[in-house]
C-alpha positions as CSV (number, residue, x, y, z in Angstrom):
1,X,0.0,0.0,0.0
2,X,1.3,3.4,-0.9
3,X,1.8,6.0,1.9
4,X,-0.8,8.7,1.8
5,X,0.1,10.6,5.0
6,X,3.4,11.1,6.7
7,X,3.2,12.4,10.3
8,X,6.5,14.1,11.3
9,X,7.5,15.2,14.8
10,X,10.8,16.4,16.3
11,X,11.9,15.1,19.7
12,X,14.5,16.8,21.9
13,X,14.9,15.3,25.3
14,X,11.1,14.9,25.3
15,X,10.5,11.1,25.4
16,X,7.4,11.2,27.6
17,X,5.7,13.9,25.5
18,X,6.6,12.2,22.3
19,X,5.2,8.8,23.5
20,X,2.0,10.4,24.7
21,X,1.6,12.1,21.3
22,X,2.2,8.8,19.4
23,X,-0.3,6.9,21.8
24,X,-2.9,9.5,21.0
25,X,-2.8,9.1,17.2
26,X,-5.8,7.2,15.8
27,X,-5.1,4.7,13.1
28,X,-5.3,5.9,9.6
29,X,-4.9,3.7,6.5
30,X,-1.8,4.6,4.5
31,X,-0.1,6.5,7.4
32,X,3.5,6.5,8.5
33,X,4.8,8.1,11.7
34,X,8.3,9.6,11.7
35,X,10.1,10.8,14.8
36,X,13.4,12.7,14.5
37,X,15.4,12.6,17.7
38,X,17.2,15.9,17.4
39,X,20.4,15.4,19.4
40,X,18.8,14.3,22.7
41,X,21.3,13.6,25.5
42,X,20.2,10.0,25.5
43,X,19.5,8.2,22.2
44,X,15.7,8.4,22.5
45,X,15.2,7.1,18.9
46,X,16.3,3.7,20.1
47,X,13.7,3.7,22.9
48,X,11.0,4.8,20.5
49,X,11.9,2.2,17.9
50,X,11.8,-0.5,20.6
51,X,8.5,0.7,22.0
52,X,6.8,1.5,18.7
53,X,8.0,-0.9,15.9
54,X,5.7,0.8,13.4
55,X,7.3,4.2,13.9
56,X,10.3,5.3,11.8
57,X,12.6,6.8,14.5
58,X,15.6,8.7,13.2
59,X,18.6,9.7,15.3
60,X,20.4,13.0,14.6
61,X,23.6,13.3,16.7
62,X,23.3,17.1,16.6
63,X,20.4,19.3,17.5
64,X,19.6,20.9,14.2
65,X,16.8,23.1,15.4
66,X,13.1,22.9,14.6
67,X,13.6,23.3,10.8
68,X,16.7,21.1,10.6
69,X,14.9,18.3,12.5
70,X,11.8,18.5,10.3
71,X,13.9,18.6,7.2
72,X,15.3,15.2,8.1
73,X,11.7,14.0,8.5
74,X,10.8,15.5,5.1
75,X,13.6,13.6,3.4
76,X,12.6,10.3,5.0
77,X,8.9,10.7,4.4
78,X,7.2,8.8,1.6
79,X,3.7,10.3,1.9
80,X,1.8,12.5,-0.5
81,X,0.9,14.7,2.4
82,X,3.2,15.6,5.3
83,X,1.7,16.6,8.6
84,X,4.1,18.3,11.0
85,X,3.1,18.3,14.6
86,X,4.9,19.2,17.8
87,X,5.8,16.4,20.1
88,X,4.1,18.2,22.9
89,X,0.7,17.9,21.2
90,X,-2.0,15.2,21.6
91,X,-5.2,14.2,19.8
92,X,-8.3,13.9,22.0
93,X,-11.3,14.2,19.7
94,X,-12.3,15.7,16.3
95,X,-9.3,14.1,14.6
96,X,-10.8,13.9,11.0
97,X,-7.3,14.0,9.4
98,X,-8.9,13.0,6.1
99,X,-10.8,16.3,6.0
100,X,-7.5,18.2,6.1
101,X,-6.3,16.1,3.2
102,X,-9.6,16.9,1.4
103,X,-8.9,20.6,2.0
104,X,-5.5,20.3,0.3
105,X,-7.0,18.4,-2.6
106,X,-9.8,20.9,-3.1
107,X,-7.6,23.3,-5.0
108,X,-4.3,23.2,-6.8
109,X,-3.5,26.6,-5.2
110,X,-3.7,25.3,-1.6
111,X,-0.3,24.2,-0.5
112,X,-0.7,24.0,3.3
113,X,-3.5,23.7,5.8
114,X,-3.5,24.0,9.6
115,X,-6.1,22.5,12.0
116,X,-7.6,24.2,15.0
117,X,-5.1,24.3,17.9
118,X,-6.3,24.4,21.5
119,X,-4.3,24.5,24.6
120,X,-4.1,21.1,26.4
121,X,-4.6,22.6,29.9
122,X,-7.7,23.8,31.8
123,X,-10.8,24.1,29.6
124,X,-8.6,23.9,26.5
125,X,-9.1,27.5,25.2
126,X,-8.2,28.2,21.6
127,X,-4.6,28.9,20.7
128,X,-4.9,29.2,16.9
129,X,-7.7,29.6,14.4
130,X,-5.6,31.3,11.7
131,X,-3.4,34.4,11.8
132,X,-3.9,38.0,10.9
133,X,-1.3,39.5,8.6
134,X,1.9,41.0,10.0
135,X,1.7,44.8,10.3
136,X,3.8,46.8,7.9
137,X,6.5,48.1,10.3
138,X,6.0,46.6,13.7
139,X,5.9,42.9,12.6
140,X,3.0,42.3,14.9
141,X,0.1,40.1,14.3
142,X,-2.1,37.8,16.4
143,X,-3.6,34.3,16.3
144,X,-7.4,34.5,15.7
145,X,-9.3,33.2,18.7
146,X,-6.3,33.1,21.0
147,X,-7.3,32.5,24.7
148,X,-11.0,32.3,23.9
149,X,-13.3,29.5,25.0
150,X,-14.2,27.3,22.1
151,X,-17.9,28.0,21.5
152,X,-17.8,27.3,17.8
153,X,-17.0,30.9,16.9
154,X,-13.9,29.7,15.0
155,X,-15.5,26.8,13.1
156,X,-15.4,28.4,9.6
157,X,-12.5,27.5,7.3
158,X,-10.6,30.4,5.8
159,X,-7.3,31.4,4.3
160,X,-4.5,32.3,6.7
161,X,-1.3,34.3,5.7
162,X,0.8,32.0,7.8
163,X,0.9,28.4,9.2
164,X,1.3,27.5,12.8
165,X,4.4,25.4,13.5
166,X,2.7,23.2,16.1
167,X,0.4,21.6,13.5
168,X,0.6,22.1,9.7
169,X,0.0,19.8,6.8
170,X,1.6,20.4,3.4
171,X,1.4,18.8,-0.1
172,X,4.7,17.1,-1.0
173,X,4.6,18.8,-4.4
174,X,4.2,22.2,-2.7
175,X,7.3,21.5,-0.5
176,X,9.3,20.4,-3.6
177,X,8.4,23.8,-5.2
178,X,8.7,26.1,-2.2
179,X,11.8,24.4,-0.7
180,X,12.7,22.9,2.7
181,X,12.2,24.7,6.0
182,X,14.8,27.5,6.4
183,X,17.3,26.2,8.9
184,X,19.0,29.6,9.6
185,X,16.4,30.4,12.3
186,X,17.1,27.3,14.4
187,X,14.1,28.0,16.7
188,X,11.1,30.4,16.3
189,X,9.9,32.2,13.1
190,X,10.8,29.4,10.7
191,X,7.2,28.5,10.1
192,X,6.4,32.2,9.3
193,X,9.3,32.3,6.9
194,X,8.3,29.0,5.4
195,X,4.8,30.3,4.9
196,X,6.3,33.2,3.0
197,X,8.2,30.8,0.8
198,X,5.0,28.9,0.0
199,X,3.2,32.2,-0.8
200,X,6.1,33.2,-3.2
201,X,5.8,29.8,-4.8
202,X,2.2,30.6,-5.6
203,X,0.4,28.6,-2.9
204,X,-2.3,29.6,-0.4
205,X,-2.4,28.5,3.2
206,X,-5.7,27.6,4.9
207,X,-7.0,27.1,8.4
208,X,-9.6,24.3,8.7
209,X,-11.2,23.5,12.0
210,X,-12.3,20.0,10.8
211,X,-9.4,18.7,12.9
212,X,-8.3,19.7,16.4
213,X,-4.9,19.4,18.0
214,X,-4.2,20.0,21.7
215,X,-0.9,21.7,22.5
216,X,0.9,21.8,25.9
217,X,2.9,24.8,24.7
218,X,6.6,25.7,25.4
219,X,7.5,22.6,27.5
220,X,11.0,22.6,26.0
221,X,12.1,26.2,26.4
222,X,9.8,27.8,29.0
223,X,7.6,30.8,28.7
224,X,10.3,33.4,29.7
225,X,13.7,31.7,29.1
226,X,17.0,33.3,27.9
227,X,16.9,30.8,25.0
228,X,13.5,31.9,23.9
229,X,14.3,35.6,24.3
230,X,17.6,35.3,22.3
231,X,16.0,33.6,19.4
232,X,12.8,35.7,19.4
233,X,15.0,38.9,19.3
234,X,17.4,37.6,16.7
235,X,14.9,35.9,14.4
236,X,12.3,38.6,14.0
237,X,15.2,40.7,12.7
238,X,16.3,37.9,10.4
239,X,12.7,37.5,9.2
240,X,12.6,41.2,8.2
241,X,15.9,40.8,6.4
242,X,14.7,37.8,4.4
243,X,11.2,39.0,3.6
244,X,11.0,42.8,3.6
245,X,12.6,45.4,1.3
246,X,13.2,49.1,0.8
247,X,11.8,51.6,3.3
248,X,9.7,49.0,5.0
249,X,12.8,47.0,6.0
250,X,14.6,50.1,7.2
251,X,11.6,51.2,9.3
252,X,11.2,47.7,10.8
253,X,14.8,47.6,11.8
254,X,14.6,51.0,13.4
255,X,11.4,50.0,15.3
256,X,12.7,46.6,16.5
257,X,16.2,47.7,17.5
258,X,15.4,51.3,18.5
259,X,12.1,50.9,20.3
260,X,11.2,47.3,21.1
261,X,14.5,46.0,22.2
262,X,15.3,48.9,24.6
263,X,11.8,48.8,26.1
264,X,12.1,45.0,26.6
265,X,15.6,45.4,28.2
266,X,14.3,48.1,30.6
267,X,11.4,45.9,31.7
268,X,13.6,42.9,32.2
269,X,16.0,44.9,34.2
270,X,13.3,46.4,36.4
271,X,12.1,42.9,37.1
272,X,15.6,41.7,38.0
273,X,15.7,39.4,34.9
274,X,19.2,40.4,33.9
275,X,19.5,37.0,32.1
276,X,16.8,38.1,29.7
277,X,18.4,41.6,29.2
278,X,21.6,39.9,28.2
279,X,19.8,37.5,25.9
280,X,18.2,40.4,24.1
281,X,21.6,42.1,23.6
282,X,23.0,38.8,22.4
283,X,20.1,38.4,19.9
284,X,20.8,41.8,18.3
285,X,24.5,41.3,18.3
286,X,24.3,37.9,16.7
287,X,22.0,39.2,14.0
288,X,24.3,42.2,13.2
289,X,27.3,39.8,13.0
290,X,25.4,37.5,10.7
């Protein structure tokens, strides 16, 4: 039987989360599951292979970042459709993965589709029901429905300018045309950049609530960690460099480095979070050296 769907997830010192995610996946005819162990301290690919013989577990001796790990999965996948999901997600109900595939098949122009994403804690409020466009200078946008109780208000499919990295499905042919995930980001912003690559390749991105994924959110890096602060600071500048031009690029640089970064550093310092202040400085310095 040919493979229709390849599910790809990246694991980094997250065996318990990854196993819970695998256990939650309902069976689907013509589906393969690929786990890329992205330089975990212990070879967790061996453990996963022993525990789940049907899973294709691949060991990378180096941590190649979110994009690098997923690109290993892309190269190993044999499916027509590739579904990228974070290892800290689970499926509880409303799986309907076939409907996401149908959305991709409904138009040659649709290259990627995202399901509804809800937080896995509490009453499971909505995390993502599509994105708004980034503003011209500030690079700000928001996830539609974020933090709202799910009362069906986000149950209408619609185009989205960007995909959400926690759960996104793409056509193999669209990836071949748009290119692999950009590995220069390492962590954060790569799915926004990849979305721009899909758009430039002539594809649309959609949100379709036919399928729901539950996300534990930021288990690996923490909500306010130096790692997250460094890459967020660096990568939003890198995103501007790769995707903006002319006066818009100049004004975005001025805003991000002249207003946002100093304000963030002041707030971190007032809270005694000198580690985050230093991470912000390192993010800007690393970008300027790049």
